[in-house]
Backbone as CSV, one residue per row, in Angstrom:
resi,resn,N_x,N_y,N_z,CA_x,CA_y,CA_z,C_x,C_y,C_z
1,MET,75.357,94.413,106.775,76.762,94.366,107.162,77.494,93.507,106.134
2,SER,78.633,93.969,105.705,79.379,93.226,104.682,80.031,91.983,105.249
3,ALA,80.401,91.103,104.391,81.064,89.841,104.790,82.401,90.197,105.451
4,THR,83.052,91.246,105.005,84.332,91.633,105.608,84.162,92.032,107.070
5,VAL,83.182,92.855,107.340,82.960,93.283,108.735,82.531,92.101,109.574
6,GLU,81.691,91.223,109.044,81.288,90.042,109.821,82.477,89.146,110.116
7,HIS,83.371,88.996,109.132,84.570,88.196,109.337,85.428,88.789,110.435
8,ILE,85.575,90.147,110.420,86.361,90.802,111.421,85.735,90.578,112.797
9,ARG,84.428,90.698,112.864,83.745,90.473,114.162,84.002,89.099,114.676
10,GLN,83.986,88.096,113.814,84.223,86.710,114.228,85.676,86.558,114.731
11,GLU,86.615,87.189,114.013,88.028,87.122,114.440,88.189,87.762,115.825
12,ILE,87.537,88.921,116.000,87.606,89.593,117.294,87.050,88.722,118.381
13,ASP,85.922,88.068,118.128,85.324,87.186,119.124,86.268,86.071,119.534
14,GLN,87.065,85.568,118.584,87.946,84.454,118.872,89.240,84.916,119.540
15,LEU,89.753,86.072,119.159,91.093,86.451,119.538,91.206,87.599,120.549
16,ALA,90.199,88.446,120.606,90.371,89.685,121.358,89.982,89.515,122.844
17,PRO,90.651,90.257,123.687,90.236,90.259,125.091,88.875,90.907,125.227
18,ASP,88.250,90.683,126.388,86.908,91.174,126.634,86.734,92.656,126.384
19,GLU,87.747,93.460,126.791,87.645,94.905,126.623,87.506,95.318,125.146
20,VAL,88.258,94.638,124.277,88.231,94.947,122.855,86.896,94.481,122.265
21,GLN,86.408,93.355,122.716,85.128,92.854,122.228,84.031,93.851,122.561
22,GLU,84.098,94.473,123.755,83.085,95.447,124.153,83.135,96.685,123.247
23,LEU,84.334,97.081,122.786,84.443,98.208,121.889,83.733,97.944,120.553
24,PHE,83.724,96.734,120.091,83.132,96.392,118.812,81.746,95.782,118.937
25,ALA,81.227,95.721,120.128,79.939,95.063,120.356,78.824,95.733,119.576
26,ASP,78.898,97.041,119.418,77.809,97.767,118.735,78.104,98.017,117.261
27,LEU,78.994,97.257,116.659,79.341,97.439,115.272,78.197,96.977,114.389
28,GLN,77.328,97.866,114.023,76.143,97.541,113.239,76.249,98.000,111.803
29,GLN,77.251,98.792,111.522,77.459,99.227,110.190,78.983,99.244,109.886
30,GLU,79.321,99.488,108.674,80.741,99.435,108.339,81.420,100.749,108.789
31,TYR,82.385,100.627,109.650,83.190,101.736,110.089,84.578,101.560,109.452
32,PRO,85.274,102.659,109.200,86.651,102.518,108.766,87.447,101.757,109.817
33,LEU,88.240,100.828,109.368,89.029,100.029,110.298,90.469,100.548,110.286
34,ARG,91.007,100.753,111.429,92.366,101.260,111.542,93.376,100.120,111.520
35,VAL,94.393,100.309,110.757,95.471,99.322,110.713,96.345,99.537,111.929
36,LEU,96.524,98.520,112.725,97.286,98.647,113.971,98.706,98.178,113.739
37,HIS,99.636,98.894,114.267,101.063,98.476,114.220,101.277,97.395,115.261
38,VAL,101.717,96.274,114.845,102.001,95.167,115.764,103.487,94.823,115.627
39,GLU,104.171,94.850,116.730,105.591,94.500,116.696,105.737,93.002,116.771
40,GLU,106.502,92.488,115.873,106.798,91.064,115.801,108.294,90.914,115.666
41,THR,108.750,89.696,115.840,110.144,89.424,115.615,110.429,89.639,114.146
42,ALA,111.409,90.444,113.875,111.741,90.764,112.476,112.296,89.515,111.778
43,PRO,111.846,89.290,110.551,112.394,88.148,109.798,113.864,88.385,109.421
44,ASP,114.570,87.303,109.185,115.981,87.407,108.803,116.053,87.822,107.327
45,LEU,116.543,89.001,107.080,116.637,89.532,105.716,118.034,89.497,105.169
46,SER,118.939,88.842,105.875,120.330,88.844,105.492,120.606,88.147,104.166
47,ASN,119.690,87.263,103.751,119.895,86.537,102.503,119.297,87.282,101.294
48,LEU,118.676,88.457,101.509,118.118,89.206,100.420,119.219,89.970,99.687
49,SER,119.065,90.111,98.356,119.975,90.909,97.606,119.717,92.386,97.914
50,GLU,120.656,93.250,97.589,120.465,94.685,97.793,119.239,95.207,97.035
51,THR,119.062,94.689,95.835,117.875,95.123,95.050,116.592,94.748,95.763
52,ASP,116.536,93.493,96.283,115.329,93.081,96.997,115.122,93.885,98.292
53,LYS,116.205,94.232,98.965,116.052,95.045,100.165,115.498,96.422,99.819
54,ILE,115.930,96.993,98.713,115.421,98.295,98.265,113.925,98.171,97.924
55,LYS,113.564,97.089,97.221,112.179,96.885,96.875,111.320,96.716,98.132
56,LEU,111.838,95.962,99.118,111.105,95.738,100.344,110.907,97.050,101.117
57,GLU,111.912,97.876,101.157,111.797,99.172,101.866,110.783,100.048,101.156
58,ALA,110.763,100.032,99.826,109.781,100.840,99.065,108.364,100.322,99.367
59,LEU,108.223,99.000,99.403,106.900,98.424,99.721,106.467,98.819,101.128
60,ARG,107.368,98.814,102.059,107.023,99.178,103.431,106.592,100.650,103.469
61,ARG,107.267,101.496,102.748,106.857,102.948,102.710,105.492,103.088,102.079
62,ASP,105.206,102.331,101.000,103.881,102.411,100.364,102.803,101.930,101.315
63,ILE,103.045,100.871,102.011,102.051,100.341,102.959,101.805,101.360,104.082
64,GLN,102.875,101.938,104.607,102.711,102.945,105.681,101.951,104.143,105.177
65,ALA,102.252,104.601,103.951,101.525,105.747,103.391,100.037,105.434,103.243
66,ALA,99.738,104.205,102.814,98.339,103.820,102.659,97.642,103.747,104.013
67,ALA,98.311,103.188,105.020,97.751,103.111,106.373,97.522,104.497,106.940
68,ASP,98.467,105.387,106.711,98.302,106.774,107.214,97.099,107.455,106.520
69,SER,96.987,107.205,105.244,95.837,107.760,104.493,94.516,107.277,105.017
70,LEU,94.433,105.975,105.324,93.210,105.424,105.891,92.932,106.004,107.254
71,ASP,93.975,106.138,108.054,93.803,106.754,109.380,93.255,108.181,109.295
72,ARG,93.573,108.860,108.220,93.046,110.252,108.040,91.656,110.231,107.434
73,GLY,91.101,109.037,107.164,89.784,108.965,106.611,89.726,109.144,105.086
74,GLU,90.804,109.000,104.439,90.879,109.228,102.984,90.626,107.990,102.143
75,GLY,90.325,106.894,102.793,90.111,105.636,102.063,88.815,105.662,101.305
76,HIS,88.602,104.703,100.438,87.340,104.581,99.720,87.026,103.086,99.604
77,GLU,85.740,102.828,99.442,85.252,101.457,99.339,85.751,100.828,98.028
78,ILE,86.167,99.593,98.091,86.614,98.834,96.927,85.591,97.758,96.630
79,ASP,85.186,97.676,95.383,84.307,96.602,94.945,85.212,95.372,94.649
80,TRP,85.431,94.561,95.691,86.383,93.467,95.586,85.980,92.428,94.557
81,ASP,84.664,92.213,94.396,84.233,91.249,93.381,84.615,91.705,92.003
82,ALA,84.392,92.972,91.694,84.776,93.496,90.386,86.304,93.500,90.225
83,PHE,87.032,93.890,91.279,88.480,93.898,91.231,89.006,92.517,90.937
84,LEU,88.552,91.538,91.696,89.043,90.164,91.496,88.649,89.619,90.139
85,ALA,87.442,89.934,89.667,87.021,89.486,88.369,87.946,90.034,87.270
86,GLU,88.300,91.319,87.403,89.224,91.947,86.442,90.593,91.268,86.509
87,ARG,91.116,90.983,87.712,92.401,90.322,87.822,92.361,88.919,87.219
88,HIS,91.252,88.211,87.408,91.105,86.876,86.801,91.087,86.962,85.260
89,ARG,90.368,87.976,84.740,90.367,88.177,83.290,91.771,88.463,82.752
90,ALA,92.485,89.365,83.464,93.845,89.726,83.036,94.762,88.496,83.084
91,TYR,94.638,87.690,84.126,95.438,86.488,84.270,95.126,85.510,83.123
92,ALA,93.850,85.320,82.835,93.416,84.398,81.767,93.960,84.900,80.421
93,ALA,93.922,86.208,80.206,94.422,86.775,78.973,95.929,86.543,78.810
94,ARG,96.693,86.693,79.922,98.137,86.452,79.845,98.412,84.945,79.584
95,LYS,97.628,84.074,80.152,97.844,82.621,79.970,97.496,82.209,78.560
96,ALA,96.540,82.900,77.934,96.101,82.554,76.587,97.178,82.911,75.536
97,CYS,98.038,83.846,75.858,99.048,84.266,74.880,100.170,83.284,74.737
């Protein structure tokens, strides 16, 4: 079981009601995890510029499209160690210039 799944199990143990814990009790392998829509109090965006509001809306659309794709089972495993190592190399290269 990956560290991500174990972390999620620990979070569920701490935060989830008993019914939800029962649903994940048999999580012995990595299953696709569904992104759940959670309604929260909307942040105050009145101080954002129009450009930032447009960027924020585009980001929200991208996130929704990604979540929908995962819900359809179209996701793929990411090698996070390799991804982060590459990002660290790129950051170091930018700092060296």
